N, C-alpha and C positions, 0 to 999 in steps of 0.2 A: 551732170544731174541725172541724166537718163541711167547711167550705170549705177548710180546710187539708189535709184527707184528699182531697178531690176534686182539689185543685191537685196534690198530690203524685202522684195516680194518673194525672193527664193528663201531668205531666212524666215519669213512668216509661214511660208508654205512648210518648210522643214519642222517648225514648231508645232503647226497645226496637225501633221501627220505623225511625227515620230517623238513629240514630247508630251503635248497636252493629253492625247489618249492614254498614255502610259502612266499618268500621274497617280499618286495614291489618292484614294477618294477623299474629298472634303466631306465634312459632316455638316449638314444643314439642320438646324434645330427649329421646331415649331412648337408653340403651346396652343392647345385648343381648349378653351373654356366651355364646358358644357354646363347647362342649367340644371344640374342635378347634383345631389350630395352623395352619389353612389360610391365615390372612391375616397370619401373622407377627406384627410388633410394630406395623404400621400399621393403624388401623381403617379399615373401608370405610364410606363415608358415603352414606347414601340419603336423598334428599329426597322427600317424599310430598306430592302435590296431589290432593285429592279433592272431589268434589261442588261443582264451579263453578256448576251451574244458571245458565248464561248467558242474561241477559235484560236489556232495557232497563226502567228505569233502574239496577238494581242491580247487574248485573255485565255491563257492556257491554265492548267490546274495549279500550279505553283502560285500564280498570281491570285487565283480564286480563294486558295487557301489563307493567303495573307489578307485578303479582304474580309474573310470570314473571322479571322483572328482579330482584325480591327474592330469589326462590328461587335464581337463579344466583349471587347473592351469597353463598349458603351454602357454596359450594365442594364440592358433592356429586360423588360419583364416579358416581353412577347416580340417575336420576329415575324414579319411578313415578307414574302417573297412575291413579286407581282409580275413575274413572266418573262418571256423572251429569254430563256436560257439558251437556246440554240443560237448558232451564228446567223448574223444577217448579211454576211459577206461570202463572197465565192471567189475561187481562184481568178486572177493571179493575186488578188488583194489578201487573201486569207485562206487557210485550210481548216476544214471541220476537224474537230477532235475524234479520235479513233471510236468512242461510244459515249453515250449519254451518261454512264457512270464516271467518266472523267470529270465532268463538271459538277455531277451531283454528289459524289463521294464526299467533298468537302462540306456539304450542307449537313452531313452527319455530326460534324464538330460544333454546331450551333449551340450556344447555352442560352436558354430563356426558360425561367421557371414556368410560364404559362404556356410554352410550346412554340412551335414555328407552323406557320399556315402559309399555303401557297395558291395561286392560281396560274393558269397558263396563258401565253399570249399567241399573237397570230403566227409568228415564226416557228413556235413550238409545234402548232398544228400543220404547219407546212412541211415540217420535217418528221412528223410522226407523234402526235400528242400522247397517245397511250404509253409509248415508251418513256416518255418523260415524267408521267404521273407514276409509273411503276418505280421509276429510279428515285424519285423524290420519296415516295413512300418507305423504299428500302432504307433510306436514311432518316426515317422517324419524322418527315415532314407530312403535316396533314393537308392534302390536296382538296380544295373545295371547288366543285364544279356545279354552279347554280344550287349551292347548300349553304345552310347556316348552322352554325354551332353555338351553343351556350358555354361561355368560357368563365369560370370562377376567377374572381380578381382578389382585391384585398379584403379580408375579413369574410363577411357573408355576402358580398356584392358579386356582380357579374356583368358581362357585357355580351352583345351578340356580334359574332365575327361572320360576315356574309361573303361568300366568294362567288363572283359572277363569272359565267363561261365567257370565253373570248367572243367579242362583238364583231370582229372582222372576218375571222375565218381564213381559209386558205387563199380566197380571192381578194382580201382586204377590201371588203365592200359591205357597207352597212346594209344595203339592200340584197346582199347575196343570200342564196338559200343554204349556205353552209355556216351561217351564224350559229354560234353555241350558246349565246346568252339567253337567259329566262329570268329576268328580274322578278316577275310575278311568282314563279315557283320558287325562288330563293327566300323572297320576303314571307311567303306563306308558311315558312317553318320558323319565323320569329313570333314569339309571344308578346302581345301588347301589355308589356309590364313596366314600362316606362324606362327600362335600362337602356344605355347607349347603343347604337346601332352603327357598326363599323363596316363598310362595304369596300372590299377589294376588287377592283376592276383594272385590267390591264390597260385598257383605253379609257381616257376621260369623258369619251362621248356620251356616257350614260348619264351624265349630270342632268339633262334636261328630263329624263324620265324618273330619276332618283331624288332630286331636290325635294326637300320637305317631307321625305319618307325615310331618310336615314340621317344620323348626325354627321358622320364624317365619311368622306370617299377618299381612298388612296389610290393613285393611279401612276403609271409611267408611260411607256410607248412613245412619247414624244422626244425623248432625249434632249429636251430643252431647245429643241430646234438644231441641236448638234453644232451648228455655226451660228454665232451671234456677233452683232455689231454694236458698238456704243451708241447709245441713244435710240437705236432702232430695234434691237433684240432679235429675235428670230425671224428670218425672212419668210420661213414657211414651216408648218409642222404637219405630220401625217394624221391629221384629224380634221372632222367636220366642224369642230369648235373654232373659234377665232384664234388666231396665232398668239393673243395675250395669254392664252391659256398653256403656253409652252412649258412653263414651270412656275412653280410658287404656289401660294395659298390664295384662295377665292371663297368668298361667302356668297351664297345664293339661296335665298328662301329658307333660312335656318338650317342650311346644309352647308358644311365646310369641305372643299374640295382641294386636296394637296397632290400636285403633280411633281414627281421627282425627274431630275435630268437622267438619271440611269448611270450605268457604269461603262458599257461597251459602246461599239459603233455599228451602224447599220448602212449597207450599200457601199460606204467608202470608210477607210480607217481615218477619219477626220474629225477633230473638234477643235473649235476656237472660241476661247472666251466663254466655254462651257465645259468645264473639267468634270471627270467622273465624280458621283456624288452617292452618298449614304444619307438617309433621313433618320433623324431621331425626334419622335413626336411624344410630348408630354400631354396627356389628357388631365387637365386640372379642374377643380370645381371653383 
Protein backbone atom coordinates (compact mmCIF):
# COMPACT_ATOMS: atom_id res chain seq x y z
CA UNK A 1 0.00 0.00 0.00
CA UNK A 2 2.81 2.42 0.88
CA UNK A 3 4.52 1.67 -2.43
CA UNK A 4 1.25 2.40 -4.27
CA UNK A 5 0.86 5.73 -2.48
CA UNK A 6 4.44 6.73 -3.26
CA UNK A 7 3.99 5.75 -6.91
CA UNK A 8 0.80 7.81 -7.18
CA UNK A 9 2.50 10.83 -5.63
CA UNK A 10 5.40 10.55 -8.07
CA UNK A 11 3.02 10.30 -11.02
CA UNK A 12 0.98 13.27 -9.81
CA UNK A 13 4.15 15.31 -9.37
CA UNK A 14 5.31 14.40 -12.86
CA UNK A 15 1.93 15.43 -14.26
CA UNK A 16 1.90 18.74 -12.35
CA UNK A 17 5.40 19.70 -13.52
CA UNK A 18 5.80 18.24 -17.01
CA UNK A 19 2.29 17.73 -18.37
CA UNK A 20 -0.29 20.28 -17.25
CA UNK A 21 1.96 23.38 -17.51
CA UNK A 22 2.70 22.46 -21.14
CA UNK A 23 -0.89 21.82 -22.22
CA UNK A 24 -2.46 23.79 -25.04
CA UNK A 25 -4.58 26.51 -23.47
CA UNK A 26 -8.21 25.74 -22.89
CA UNK A 27 -10.65 28.48 -23.90
CA UNK A 28 -13.01 29.71 -21.20
CA UNK A 29 -15.97 31.70 -22.50
CA UNK A 30 -18.00 34.28 -20.64
CA UNK A 31 -20.95 36.42 -21.67
CA UNK A 32 -21.37 39.80 -20.00
CA UNK A 33 -24.78 41.47 -20.45
CA UNK A 34 -24.57 45.26 -20.31
CA UNK A 35 -27.69 47.32 -19.69
CA UNK A 36 -27.11 49.26 -22.90
CA UNK A 37 -28.00 48.88 -26.54
CA UNK A 38 -24.59 50.15 -27.67
CA UNK A 39 -23.69 47.03 -29.62
CA UNK A 40 -27.01 46.26 -31.27
CA UNK A 41 -27.63 42.58 -31.86
CA UNK A 42 -24.06 41.54 -32.58
CA UNK A 43 -21.92 40.70 -29.52
CA UNK A 44 -18.47 42.18 -29.21
CA UNK A 45 -15.84 39.45 -28.76
CA UNK A 46 -12.77 40.11 -26.61
CA UNK A 47 -9.91 37.60 -26.39
CA UNK A 48 -7.77 37.76 -23.24
CA UNK A 49 -4.16 36.63 -22.91
CA UNK A 50 -2.45 37.01 -19.55
CA UNK A 51 0.59 35.87 -17.57
CA UNK A 52 2.80 34.45 -20.31
CA UNK A 53 5.85 34.34 -18.03
CA UNK A 54 8.03 33.72 -21.06
CA UNK A 55 11.06 31.54 -20.35
CA UNK A 56 12.87 28.45 -21.57
CA UNK A 57 11.76 25.66 -21.70
CA UNK A 58 8.23 26.30 -20.45
CA UNK A 59 7.14 29.27 -22.55
CA UNK A 60 9.55 29.82 -25.40
CA UNK A 61 8.85 31.65 -28.64
CA UNK A 62 7.52 28.68 -30.61
CA UNK A 63 4.92 27.98 -27.97
CA UNK A 64 3.91 31.64 -27.80
CA UNK A 65 3.42 31.63 -31.58
CA UNK A 66 1.12 28.61 -31.27
CA UNK A 67 -0.88 30.33 -28.54
CA UNK A 68 -1.29 33.49 -30.63
CA UNK A 69 -2.39 31.39 -33.60
CA UNK A 70 -4.95 29.62 -31.40
CA UNK A 71 -6.18 32.96 -30.11
CA UNK A 72 -6.52 34.33 -33.64
CA UNK A 73 -8.73 31.36 -34.44
CA UNK A 74 -11.30 32.59 -31.92
CA UNK A 75 -12.31 35.42 -34.24
CA UNK A 76 -12.21 38.12 -31.58
CA UNK A 77 -12.94 41.74 -32.39
CA UNK A 78 -10.39 42.91 -29.83
CA UNK A 79 -7.45 41.35 -27.99
CA UNK A 80 -6.27 42.42 -24.55
CA UNK A 81 -2.98 41.45 -22.92
CA UNK A 82 -2.95 41.70 -19.13
CA UNK A 83 0.74 41.66 -18.22
CA UNK A 84 3.51 39.51 -16.75
CA UNK A 85 5.16 38.72 -20.05
CA UNK A 86 8.52 38.33 -18.32
CA UNK A 87 9.49 35.11 -16.59
CA UNK A 88 8.46 34.59 -12.99
CA UNK A 89 10.98 31.78 -12.55
CA UNK A 90 14.75 31.66 -12.24
CA UNK A 91 17.49 29.03 -12.62
CA UNK A 92 17.53 26.12 -12.07
CA UNK A 93 13.80 25.98 -12.84
CA UNK A 94 13.87 28.14 -15.97
CA UNK A 95 16.04 30.41 -18.08
CA UNK A 96 14.96 33.86 -19.30
CA UNK A 97 14.65 34.36 -23.04
CA UNK A 98 17.47 36.19 -24.77
CA UNK A 99 15.51 39.43 -25.21
CA UNK A 100 12.06 40.94 -24.78
CA UNK A 101 11.58 40.75 -28.54
CA UNK A 102 11.53 36.95 -28.35
CA UNK A 103 8.21 36.95 -26.52
CA UNK A 104 6.93 40.21 -28.05
CA UNK A 105 7.51 39.33 -31.71
CA UNK A 106 4.60 36.82 -31.89
CA UNK A 107 2.26 39.60 -30.73
CA UNK A 108 2.77 41.23 -34.12
CA UNK A 109 0.71 38.36 -35.59
CA UNK A 110 -2.39 39.19 -33.54
CA UNK A 111 -5.45 39.60 -35.74
CA UNK A 112 -8.23 41.74 -34.26
CA UNK A 113 -10.20 44.40 -36.18
CA UNK A 114 -10.45 46.72 -33.17
CA UNK A 115 -6.81 46.27 -32.18
CA UNK A 116 -4.72 44.84 -29.35
CA UNK A 117 -4.38 46.63 -26.01
CA UNK A 118 -2.02 45.83 -23.16
CA UNK A 119 -1.07 46.64 -19.60
CA UNK A 120 2.02 45.54 -17.70
CA UNK A 121 2.33 43.39 -14.59
CA UNK A 122 4.57 43.34 -11.55
CA UNK A 123 7.11 40.94 -13.09
CA UNK A 124 7.45 43.20 -16.11
CA UNK A 125 8.49 46.13 -13.91
CA UNK A 126 10.83 43.90 -11.93
CA UNK A 127 12.61 43.04 -15.17
CA UNK A 128 12.40 46.45 -16.87
CA UNK A 129 8.97 47.70 -17.80
CA UNK A 130 10.06 50.34 -20.29
CA UNK A 131 11.66 47.73 -22.52
CA UNK A 132 8.47 45.65 -22.42
CA UNK A 133 6.39 48.67 -23.43
CA UNK A 134 8.71 49.44 -26.33
CA UNK A 135 8.72 45.81 -27.50
CA UNK A 136 4.92 45.62 -27.51
CA UNK A 137 4.60 48.95 -29.31
CA UNK A 138 7.00 47.74 -32.01
CA UNK A 139 4.50 44.95 -32.68
CA UNK A 140 1.55 47.32 -33.02
CA UNK A 141 0.10 46.73 -29.55
CA UNK A 142 -1.32 49.77 -27.76
CA UNK A 143 0.07 49.87 -24.20
CA UNK A 144 -2.08 51.75 -21.69
CA UNK A 145 -0.44 53.05 -18.50
CA UNK A 146 -3.19 54.83 -16.54
CA UNK A 147 -4.71 55.81 -19.87
CA UNK A 148 -8.12 55.48 -21.49
CA UNK A 149 -8.93 55.28 -25.19
CA UNK A 150 -12.20 55.49 -27.06
CA UNK A 151 -12.52 52.41 -29.27
CA UNK A 152 -15.07 52.45 -32.11
CA UNK A 153 -17.12 49.28 -32.16
CA UNK A 154 -19.99 48.06 -34.33
CA UNK A 155 -21.70 50.78 -36.36
CA UNK A 156 -21.50 54.18 -34.71
CA UNK A 157 -21.00 52.82 -31.20
CA UNK A 158 -17.90 52.75 -29.03
CA UNK A 159 -16.54 51.62 -25.69
CA UNK A 160 -13.86 52.95 -23.37
CA UNK A 161 -10.79 50.78 -22.81
CA UNK A 162 -8.96 51.84 -19.65
CA UNK A 163 -5.50 50.50 -18.85
CA UNK A 164 -4.32 50.63 -15.23
CA UNK A 165 -0.68 50.84 -14.22
CA UNK A 166 0.59 47.96 -12.11
CA UNK A 167 -0.67 48.04 -8.52
CA UNK A 168 2.15 46.06 -6.91
CA UNK A 169 5.32 47.40 -8.46
CA UNK A 170 8.73 45.85 -7.95
CA UNK A 171 8.15 45.17 -4.27
CA UNK A 172 4.78 43.45 -4.80
CA UNK A 173 3.29 45.63 -2.10
CA UNK A 174 -0.01 47.52 -2.35
CA UNK A 175 1.36 49.98 0.19
CA UNK A 176 4.68 50.33 -1.62
CA UNK A 177 5.98 53.62 -2.95
CA UNK A 178 6.65 52.15 -6.39
CA UNK A 179 3.01 51.46 -7.25
CA UNK A 180 2.27 52.64 -10.77
CA UNK A 181 -1.53 52.64 -10.76
CA UNK A 182 -3.59 55.81 -10.84
CA UNK A 183 -7.25 54.96 -11.29
CA UNK A 184 -8.40 58.56 -10.91
CA UNK A 185 -6.10 59.73 -13.68
CA UNK A 186 -7.26 56.95 -15.97
CA UNK A 187 -10.96 57.56 -15.32
CA UNK A 188 -10.56 61.31 -15.79
CA UNK A 189 -9.94 60.59 -19.48
CA UNK A 190 -13.31 58.85 -19.91
CA UNK A 191 -16.29 60.87 -21.08
CA UNK A 192 -19.56 60.43 -19.22
CA UNK A 193 -21.43 59.30 -22.34
CA UNK A 194 -23.01 56.08 -21.06
CA UNK A 195 -20.78 53.84 -23.17
CA UNK A 196 -19.36 50.64 -21.62
CA UNK A 197 -16.19 51.02 -19.57
CA UNK A 198 -13.68 48.18 -19.75
CA UNK A 199 -10.84 48.30 -17.21
CA UNK A 200 -7.66 46.29 -17.83
CA UNK A 201 -5.82 45.67 -14.56
CA UNK A 202 -3.12 43.06 -14.09
CA UNK A 203 -4.07 42.44 -10.46
CA UNK A 204 -7.74 42.10 -9.43
CA UNK A 205 -7.14 44.05 -6.19
CA UNK A 206 -8.44 47.25 -7.81
CA UNK A 207 -11.95 45.83 -7.56
CA UNK A 208 -12.80 47.64 -4.31
CA UNK A 209 -11.82 51.04 -5.74
CA UNK A 210 -13.31 50.51 -9.19
CA UNK A 211 -16.59 48.73 -8.48
CA UNK A 212 -19.57 50.80 -9.52
CA UNK A 213 -17.35 53.04 -11.66
CA UNK A 214 -16.61 50.69 -14.55
CA UNK A 215 -18.71 47.99 -16.19
CA UNK A 216 -16.12 45.25 -16.61
CA UNK A 217 -12.69 44.56 -15.08
CA UNK A 218 -10.36 42.03 -16.71
CA UNK A 219 -7.48 40.75 -14.58
CA UNK A 220 -4.90 37.99 -14.32
CA UNK A 221 -1.97 37.71 -11.88
CA UNK A 222 -3.43 34.99 -9.65
CA UNK A 223 -2.81 32.08 -12.05
CA UNK A 224 -6.00 30.64 -10.60
CA UNK A 225 -3.90 29.71 -7.61
CA UNK A 226 -1.72 27.61 -9.95
CA UNK A 227 -2.41 24.55 -7.76
CA UNK A 228 -6.02 23.69 -6.99
CA UNK A 229 -7.72 20.83 -5.18
CA UNK A 230 -11.20 19.36 -5.60
CA UNK A 231 -13.84 20.97 -3.35
CA UNK A 232 -11.19 23.36 -1.98
CA UNK A 233 -9.94 25.33 -4.97
CA UNK A 234 -6.82 27.44 -4.60
CA UNK A 235 -5.02 27.25 -1.27
CA UNK A 236 -3.63 30.75 -1.65
CA UNK A 237 -3.36 33.53 -4.24
CA UNK A 238 -0.95 36.49 -4.58
CA UNK A 239 -3.66 39.03 -3.84
CA UNK A 240 -5.15 40.89 -0.93
CA UNK A 241 -8.57 39.72 -2.08
CA UNK A 242 -10.10 36.53 -0.74
CA UNK A 243 -8.88 33.37 -2.49
CA UNK A 244 -12.35 32.87 -3.96
CA UNK A 245 -11.26 35.50 -6.49
CA UNK A 246 -8.53 33.18 -7.81
CA UNK A 247 -10.33 32.78 -11.12
CA UNK A 248 -13.78 33.15 -12.64
CA UNK A 249 -16.48 35.77 -12.92
CA UNK A 250 -17.81 37.91 -10.06
CA UNK A 251 -20.52 40.56 -9.82
CA UNK A 252 -19.88 43.42 -7.40
CA UNK A 253 -22.02 46.59 -7.26
CA UNK A 254 -22.92 46.58 -10.96
CA UNK A 255 -19.33 45.82 -11.95
CA UNK A 256 -18.27 42.48 -13.40
CA UNK A 257 -14.79 41.19 -12.56
CA UNK A 258 -13.30 38.36 -14.63
CA UNK A 259 -10.02 36.82 -13.48
CA UNK A 260 -8.11 34.53 -15.83
CA UNK A 261 -5.85 31.64 -14.82
CA UNK A 262 -3.16 32.74 -17.25
CA UNK A 263 -0.77 30.72 -19.37
CA UNK A 264 2.59 30.42 -17.63
CA UNK A 265 3.96 29.67 -14.20
CA UNK A 266 5.53 31.77 -11.48
CA UNK A 267 8.07 30.72 -8.83
CA UNK A 268 7.83 27.03 -9.76
CA UNK A 269 6.97 25.23 -13.02
CA UNK A 270 3.85 23.78 -11.47
CA UNK A 271 0.17 23.61 -12.37
CA UNK A 272 -2.35 21.18 -10.94
CA UNK A 273 -6.04 21.14 -11.87
CA UNK A 274 -5.47 24.65 -13.22
CA UNK A 275 -4.36 24.31 -16.87
CA UNK A 276 -3.27 27.23 -19.07
CA UNK A 277 -6.19 29.35 -20.18
CA UNK A 278 -7.29 31.85 -22.79
CA UNK A 279 -10.50 33.83 -22.26
CA UNK A 280 -13.10 34.77 -24.84
CA UNK A 281 -15.62 37.28 -23.57
CA UNK A 282 -18.76 38.32 -25.38
CA UNK A 283 -20.38 41.59 -24.48
CA UNK A 284 -24.07 41.12 -25.13
CA UNK A 285 -27.00 43.49 -24.83
